[in-house]
A tleap script that builds the chain and sets N, CA, C and O, in Angstrom:
source leaprc.protein.ff14SB
mol = sequence {
  NMET ILE SER MET ALA GLU ALA GLU ALA ALA
  LEU ALA ALA VAL ARG GLU LEU VAL ALA ALA
  ASP GLY GLY ASP ILE ALA VAL SER ALA THR
  GLY ASP ASP HIE VAL ALA LEU ARG LEU VAL
  LEU ASP THR ALA GLU CYS ALA GLU CYS VAL
  MET PRO ARG ALA PHE LEU GLU THR VAL ALA
  LEU ASP MET MET LYS ALA ASP LEU PRO GLY
  LEU ALA ARG VAL GLU ILE ASP ASP PRO ARG
  CGLU
}
set mol.1.N position { -1.290 -62.916 75.623 }
set mol.1.CA position { -0.843 -63.562 76.849 }
set mol.1.C position { 0.618 -63.192 77.110 }
set mol.1.O position { 1.466 -63.318 76.227 }
set mol.2.N position { 0.894 -62.747 78.297 }
set mol.2.CA position { 2.260 -62.425 78.704 }
set mol.2.C position { 2.954 -63.730 79.098 }
set mol.2.O position { 2.451 -64.470 79.945 }
set mol.3.N position { 4.097 -64.010 78.492 }
set mol.3.CA position { 4.804 -65.253 78.824 }
set mol.3.C position { 5.620 -65.068 80.103 }
set mol.3.O position { 5.918 -63.945 80.508 }
set mol.4.N position { 5.970 -66.176 80.722 }
set mol.4.CA position { 6.804 -66.141 81.927 }
set mol.4.C position { 8.158 -65.512 81.596 }
set mol.4.O position { 8.689 -64.738 82.391 }
set mol.5.N position { 8.723 -65.838 80.428 }
set mol.5.CA position { 10.024 -65.287 80.029 }
set mol.5.C position { 9.956 -63.773 79.859 }
set mol.5.O position { 10.868 -63.059 80.275 }
set mol.6.N position { 8.877 -63.282 79.251 }
set mol.6.CA position { 8.711 -61.833 79.081 }
set mol.6.C position { 8.583 -61.151 80.443 }
set mol.6.O position { 9.174 -60.097 80.677 }
set mol.7.N position { 7.812 -61.758 81.330 }
set mol.7.CA position { 7.618 -61.189 82.663 }
set mol.7.C position { 8.928 -61.176 83.446 }
set mol.7.O position { 9.243 -60.193 84.116 }
set mol.8.N position { 9.690 -62.264 83.363 }
set mol.8.CA position { 10.990 -62.338 84.059 }
set mol.8.C position { 11.927 -61.239 83.569 }
set mol.8.O position { 12.595 -60.585 84.370 }
set mol.9.N position { 11.976 -61.036 82.252 }
set mol.9.CA position { 12.847 -60.016 81.683 }
set mol.9.C position { 12.421 -58.618 82.127 }
set mol.9.O position { 13.264 -57.784 82.457 }
set mol.10.N position { 11.121 -58.366 82.134 }
set mol.10.CA position { 10.605 -57.056 82.525 }
set mol.10.C position { 10.785 -56.792 84.020 }
set mol.10.O position { 10.788 -55.640 84.453 }
set mol.11.N position { 10.933 -57.853 84.801 }
set mol.11.CA position { 11.045 -57.740 86.262 }
set mol.11.C position { 12.446 -57.347 86.726 }
set mol.11.O position { 12.622 -56.998 87.893 }
set mol.12.N position { 13.437 -57.393 85.853 }
set mol.12.CA position { 14.836 -57.176 86.240 }
set mol.12.C position { 15.055 -55.894 87.046 }
set mol.12.O position { 15.710 -55.934 88.088 }
set mol.13.N position { 14.530 -54.779 86.596 }
set mol.13.CA position { 14.741 -53.508 87.296 }
set mol.13.C position { 14.055 -53.495 88.661 }
set mol.13.O position { 14.570 -52.916 89.617 }
set mol.14.N position { 12.900 -54.133 88.740 }
set mol.14.CA position { 12.177 -54.195 90.022 }
set mol.14.C position { 12.966 -55.053 91.008 }
set mol.14.O position { 13.044 -54.735 92.194 }
set mol.15.N position { 13.542 -56.127 90.516 }
set mol.15.CA position { 14.356 -57.007 91.379 }
set mol.15.C position { 15.527 -56.236 91.981 }
set mol.15.O position { 15.852 -56.412 93.155 }
set mol.16.N position { 16.154 -55.389 91.183 }
set mol.16.CA position { 17.277 -54.581 91.690 }
set mol.16.C position { 16.813 -53.670 92.816 }
set mol.16.O position { 17.512 -53.495 93.813 }
set mol.17.N position { 15.633 -53.094 92.650 }
set mol.17.CA position { 15.075 -52.188 93.655 }
set mol.17.C position { 14.844 -52.926 94.978 }
set mol.17.O position { 15.199 -52.421 96.043 }
set mol.18.N position { 14.261 -54.100 94.909 }
set mol.18.CA position { 13.971 -54.889 96.115 }
set mol.18.C position { 15.261 -55.450 96.713 }
set mol.18.O position { 15.386 -55.563 97.932 }
set mol.19.N position { 16.216 -55.798 95.853 }
set mol.19.CA position { 17.492 -56.354 96.319 }
set mol.19.C position { 18.276 -55.353 97.153 }
set mol.19.O position { 19.084 -55.748 97.993 }
set mol.20.N position { 18.052 -54.070 96.934 }
set mol.20.CA position { 18.737 -53.038 97.712 }
set mol.20.C position { 18.444 -53.186 99.209 }
set mol.20.O position { 19.254 -52.788 100.046 }
set mol.21.N position { 17.279 -53.763 99.541 }
set mol.21.CA position { 16.909 -54.001 100.940 }
set mol.21.C position { 17.090 -55.461 101.336 }
set mol.21.O position { 16.638 -55.876 102.403 }
set mol.22.N position { 17.752 -56.246 100.480 }
set mol.22.CA position { 18.051 -57.636 100.803 }
set mol.22.C position { 16.970 -58.625 100.425 }
set mol.22.O position { 17.086 -59.806 100.754 }
set mol.23.N position { 15.928 -58.188 99.749 }
set mol.23.CA position { 14.856 -59.093 99.354 }
set mol.23.C position { 14.980 -59.503 97.900 }
set mol.23.O position { 15.958 -59.180 97.226 }
set mol.24.N position { 13.985 -60.210 97.437 }
set mol.24.CA position { 13.911 -60.613 96.039 }
set mol.24.C position { 12.440 -60.657 95.659 }
set mol.24.O position { 11.561 -60.626 96.520 }
set mol.25.N position { 12.186 -60.731 94.365 }
set mol.25.CA position { 10.816 -60.815 93.883 }
set mol.25.C position { 10.826 -61.738 92.674 }
set mol.25.O position { 11.733 -61.673 91.845 }
set mol.26.N position { 9.817 -62.597 92.573 }
set mol.26.CA position { 9.784 -63.599 91.515 }
set mol.26.C position { 8.412 -63.634 90.861 }
set mol.26.O position { 7.402 -63.309 91.485 }
set mol.27.N position { 8.392 -64.032 89.601 }
set mol.27.CA position { 7.135 -64.192 88.876 }
set mol.27.C position { 6.508 -65.512 89.307 }
set mol.27.O position { 7.171 -66.549 89.292 }
set mol.28.N position { 5.232 -65.480 89.691 }
set mol.28.CA position { 4.551 -66.718 90.059 }
set mol.28.C position { 3.497 -67.114 89.037 }
set mol.28.O position { 3.152 -68.292 88.936 }
set mol.29.N position { 2.977 -66.149 88.272 }
set mol.29.CA position { 1.982 -66.464 87.240 }
set mol.29.C position { 1.834 -65.273 86.303 }
set mol.29.O position { 2.155 -64.137 86.654 }
set mol.30.N position { 1.338 -65.560 85.103 }
set mol.30.CA position { 1.063 -64.498 84.136 }
set mol.30.C position { -0.306 -64.736 83.515 }
set mol.30.O position { -0.845 -65.842 83.563 }
set mol.31.N position { -0.856 -63.678 82.933 }
set mol.31.CA position { -2.143 -63.772 82.248 }
set mol.31.C position { -2.138 -62.877 81.028 }
set mol.31.O position { -1.080 -62.435 80.580 }
set mol.32.N position { -3.300 -62.610 80.496 }
set mol.32.CA position { -3.402 -61.771 79.298 }
set mol.32.C position { -2.876 -60.363 79.538 }
set mol.32.O position { -2.172 -59.807 78.694 }
set mol.33.N position { -3.217 -59.784 80.693 }
set mol.33.CA position { -2.833 -58.397 80.958 }
set mol.33.C position { -2.316 -58.185 82.373 }
set mol.33.O position { -2.259 -57.055 82.858 }
set mol.34.N position { -1.940 -59.274 83.031 }
set mol.34.CA position { -1.459 -59.140 84.413 }
set mol.34.C position { -0.317 -60.104 84.709 }
set mol.34.O position { -0.106 -61.105 84.025 }
set mol.35.N position { 0.406 -59.747 85.765 }
set mol.35.CA position { 1.506 -60.576 86.249 }
set mol.35.C position { 1.357 -60.701 87.763 }
set mol.35.O position { 1.131 -59.710 88.456 }
set mol.36.N position { 1.483 -61.920 88.265 }
set mol.36.CA position { 1.469 -62.163 89.709 }
set mol.36.C position { 2.906 -62.386 90.150 }
set mol.36.O position { 3.645 -63.165 89.548 }
set mol.37.N position { 3.289 -61.687 91.212 }
set mol.37.CA position { 4.649 -61.763 91.733 }
set mol.37.C position { 4.629 -62.245 93.177 }
set mol.37.O position { 3.615 -62.132 93.867 }
set mol.38.N position { 5.751 -62.778 93.622 }
set mol.38.CA position { 5.890 -63.226 95.007 }
set mol.38.C position { 7.106 -62.530 95.601 }
set mol.38.O position { 8.214 -62.646 95.078 }
set mol.39.N position { 6.897 -61.815 96.685 }
set mol.39.CA position { 7.976 -61.126 97.383 }
set mol.39.C position { 8.688 -62.135 98.282 }
set mol.39.O position { 8.051 -62.833 99.071 }
set mol.40.N position { 10.012 -62.206 98.158 }
set mol.40.CA position { 10.819 -63.157 98.932 }
set mol.40.C position { 11.691 -62.355 99.891 }
set mol.40.O position { 12.543 -61.573 99.469 }
set mol.41.N position { 11.468 -62.558 101.182 }
set mol.41.CA position { 12.183 -61.769 102.194 }
set mol.41.C position { 13.013 -62.637 103.131 }
set mol.41.O position { 13.427 -62.167 104.191 }
set mol.42.N position { 13.265 -63.890 102.767 }
set mol.42.CA position { 13.996 -64.830 103.623 }
set mol.42.C position { 15.364 -64.300 104.038 }
set mol.42.O position { 15.786 -64.504 105.177 }
set mol.43.N position { 16.060 -63.622 103.128 }
set mol.43.CA position { 17.412 -63.149 103.428 }
set mol.43.C position { 17.472 -61.641 103.668 }
set mol.43.O position { 18.557 -61.081 103.823 }
set mol.44.N position { 16.334 -60.995 103.699 }
set mol.44.CA position { 16.310 -59.540 103.905 }
set mol.44.C position { 16.749 -59.200 105.321 }
set mol.44.O position { 16.226 -59.745 106.293 }
set mol.45.N position { 17.711 -58.297 105.428 }
set mol.45.CA position { 18.167 -57.862 106.748 }
set mol.45.C position { 17.097 -57.010 107.424 }
set mol.45.O position { 16.994 -56.978 108.650 }
set mol.46.N position { 16.307 -56.325 106.608 }
set mol.46.CA position { 15.252 -55.464 107.137 }
set mol.46.C position { 14.011 -55.644 106.273 }
set mol.46.O position { 13.784 -54.875 105.339 }
set mol.47.N position { 13.212 -56.653 106.582 }
set mol.47.CA position { 12.017 -56.940 105.783 }
set mol.47.C position { 11.061 -55.749 105.756 }
set mol.47.O position { 10.398 -55.501 104.749 }
set mol.48.N position { 10.996 -55.021 106.855 }
set mol.48.CA position { 10.093 -53.866 106.909 }
set mol.48.C position { 10.614 -52.676 106.101 }
set mol.48.O position { 9.877 -51.721 105.853 }
set mol.49.N position { 11.886 -52.734 105.691 }
set mol.49.CA position { 12.457 -51.658 104.874 }
set mol.49.C position { 11.979 -51.749 103.420 }
set mol.49.O position { 11.984 -50.752 102.698 }
set mol.50.N position { 11.567 -52.944 103.000 }
set mol.50.CA position { 11.052 -53.122 101.640 }
set mol.50.C position { 9.714 -52.381 101.544 }
set mol.50.O position { 8.914 -52.397 102.479 }
set mol.51.N position { 9.488 -51.736 100.401 }
set mol.51.CA position { 8.266 -50.952 100.202 }
set mol.51.C position { 7.010 -51.757 100.542 }
set mol.51.O position { 6.989 -52.974 100.355 }
set mol.52.N position { 5.975 -51.099 101.034 }
set mol.52.CA position { 4.700 -51.781 101.289 }
set mol.52.C position { 4.140 -52.356 99.983 }
set mol.52.O position { 4.405 -51.831 98.902 }
set mol.53.N position { 3.375 -53.424 100.095 }
set mol.53.CA position { 2.850 -54.133 98.930 }
set mol.53.C position { 2.136 -53.221 97.935 }
set mol.53.O position { 2.454 -53.247 96.746 }
set mol.54.N position { 1.186 -52.422 98.391 }
set mol.54.CA position { 0.396 -51.589 97.473 }
set mol.54.C position { 1.287 -50.625 96.685 }
set mol.54.O position { 1.095 -50.439 95.484 }
set mol.55.N position { 2.251 -50.019 97.360 }
set mol.55.CA position { 3.165 -49.088 96.688 }
set mol.55.C position { 4.074 -49.842 95.720 }
set mol.55.O position { 4.321 -49.379 94.607 }
set mol.56.N position { 4.567 -50.995 96.142 }
set mol.56.CA position { 5.442 -51.796 95.294 }
set mol.56.C position { 4.702 -52.288 94.048 }
set mol.56.O position { 5.296 -52.371 92.973 }
set mol.57.N position { 3.416 -52.613 94.181 }
set mol.57.CA position { 2.631 -53.016 93.013 }
set mol.57.C position { 2.557 -51.887 91.990 }
set mol.57.O position { 2.682 -52.128 90.790 }
set mol.58.N position { 2.358 -50.668 92.453 }
set mol.58.CA position { 2.290 -49.513 91.558 }
set mol.58.C position { 3.635 -49.266 90.886 }
set mol.58.O position { 3.695 -49.030 89.679 }
set mol.59.N position { 4.701 -49.318 91.654 }
set mol.59.CA position { 6.048 -49.111 91.110 }
set mol.59.C position { 6.389 -50.205 90.100 }
set mol.59.O position { 6.919 -49.914 89.028 }
set mol.60.N position { 6.090 -51.458 90.434 }
set mol.60.CA position { 6.381 -52.581 89.533 }
set mol.60.C position { 5.592 -52.436 88.231 }
set mol.60.O position { 6.134 -52.667 87.150 }
set mol.61.N position { 4.334 -52.062 88.325 }
set mol.61.CA position { 3.510 -51.874 87.127 }
set mol.61.C position { 4.122 -50.810 86.226 }
set mol.61.O position { 4.278 -51.020 85.023 }
set mol.62.N position { 4.463 -49.680 86.807 }
set mol.62.CA position { 5.062 -48.584 86.026 }
set mol.62.C position { 6.373 -49.013 85.374 }
set mol.62.O position { 6.605 -48.715 84.202 }
set mol.63.N position { 7.218 -49.697 86.106 }
set mol.63.CA position { 8.522 -50.103 85.583 }
set mol.63.C position { 8.395 -51.200 84.524 }
set mol.63.O position { 9.115 -51.183 83.525 }
set mol.64.N position { 7.493 -52.143 84.734 }
set mol.64.CA position { 7.373 -53.279 83.824 }
set mol.64.C position { 6.628 -52.933 82.537 }
set mol.64.O position { 6.806 -53.604 81.520 }
set mol.65.N position { 5.794 -51.888 82.573 }
set mol.65.CA position { 5.040 -51.483 81.390 }
set mol.65.C position { 5.951 -51.085 80.237 }
set mol.65.O position { 5.560 -51.206 79.076 }
set mol.66.N position { 7.145 -50.617 80.532 }
set mol.66.CA position { 8.085 -50.240 79.469 }
set mol.66.C position { 8.388 -51.429 78.567 }
set mol.66.O position { 8.550 -51.265 77.358 }
set mol.67.N position { 8.466 -52.634 79.151 }
set mol.67.CA position { 8.756 -53.846 78.384 }
set mol.67.C position { 7.502 -54.642 78.032 }
set mol.67.O position { 7.512 -55.461 77.113 }
set mol.68.N position { 6.429 -54.392 78.770 }
set mol.68.CA position { 5.164 -55.120 78.554 }
set mol.68.C position { 4.031 -54.110 78.381 }
set mol.68.O position { 3.268 -53.891 79.322 }
set mol.69.N position { 3.899 -53.486 77.206 }
set mol.69.CA position { 2.910 -52.419 77.021 }
set mol.69.C position { 1.460 -52.839 77.293 }
set mol.69.O position { 0.627 -51.990 77.610 }
set mol.70.N position { 1.149 -54.130 77.176 }
set mol.70.CA position { -0.214 -54.596 77.437 }
set mol.70.C position { -0.502 -54.880 78.898 }
set mol.70.O position { -1.611 -55.286 79.245 }
set mol.71.N position { 0.480 -54.671 79.754 }
set mol.71.CA position { 0.324 -54.960 81.186 }
set mol.71.C position { -0.622 -53.948 81.829 }
set mol.71.O position { -0.423 -52.739 81.718 }
set mol.72.N position { -1.647 -54.457 82.499 }
set mol.72.CA position { -2.633 -53.587 83.143 }
set mol.72.C position { -2.618 -53.705 84.665 }
set mol.72.O position { -3.079 -52.803 85.365 }
set mol.73.N position { -2.082 -54.829 85.180 }
set mol.73.CA position { -2.157 -55.056 86.633 }
set mol.73.C position { -1.005 -55.940 87.093 }
set mol.73.O position { -0.623 -56.896 86.418 }
set mol.74.N position { -0.462 -55.595 88.260 }
set mol.74.CA position { 0.544 -56.405 88.924 }
set mol.74.C position { 0.013 -56.709 90.325 }
set mol.74.O position { -0.425 -55.812 91.045 }
set mol.75.N position { 0.060 -57.979 90.696 }
set mol.75.CA position { -0.351 -58.394 92.033 }
set mol.75.C position { 0.852 -59.017 92.726 }
set mol.75.O position { 1.563 -59.832 92.138 }
set mol.76.N position { 1.074 -58.634 93.970 }
set mol.76.CA position { 2.226 -59.157 94.714 }
set mol.76.C position { 1.759 -59.887 95.967 }
set mol.76.O position { 0.999 -59.350 96.773 }
set mol.77.N position { 2.227 -61.117 96.111 }
set mol.77.CA position { 1.994 -61.895 97.321 }
set mol.77.C position { 3.083 -61.490 98.304 }
set mol.77.O position { 4.256 -61.794 98.090 }
set mol.78.N position { 2.706 -60.811 99.372 }
set mol.78.CA position { 3.656 -60.267 100.335 }
set mol.78.C position { 3.579 -61.083 101.631 }
set mol.78.O position { 2.534 -61.084 102.281 }
set mol.79.N position { 4.640 -61.768 102.021 }
set mol.79.CA position { 4.605 -62.605 103.232 }
set mol.79.C position { 4.422 -61.814 104.522 }
set mol.79.O position { 4.162 -62.406 105.570 }
set mol.80.N position { 4.550 -60.507 104.470 }
set mol.80.CA position { 4.379 -59.679 105.669 }
set mol.80.C position { 2.907 -59.483 106.001 }
set mol.80.O position { 2.577 -59.028 107.096 }
set mol.81.N position { 2.025 -59.818 105.075 }
set mol.81.CA position { 0.584 -59.598 105.306 }
set mol.81.C position { -0.123 -60.863 105.698 }
set mol.81.O position { -1.333 -60.848 105.927 }
savepdb mol mol.pdb
quit
């Protein structure tokens, strides 16, 4: 089981990527091999500048796997959809 603390730590680099466009991303749930994230765009100057959900899920999975080798799936709740 991936803990919330492990997921938060692994999310740091992804948060920096999203923050470049004024957004944020937070862990909403974890499981045995997956992490659910929530995209926060309340303060984003250009919400549409943030990567599309499907692409961001792939990027987040690749980046977070370095710290969470058992991670198989990342799901993002995107308020734009």
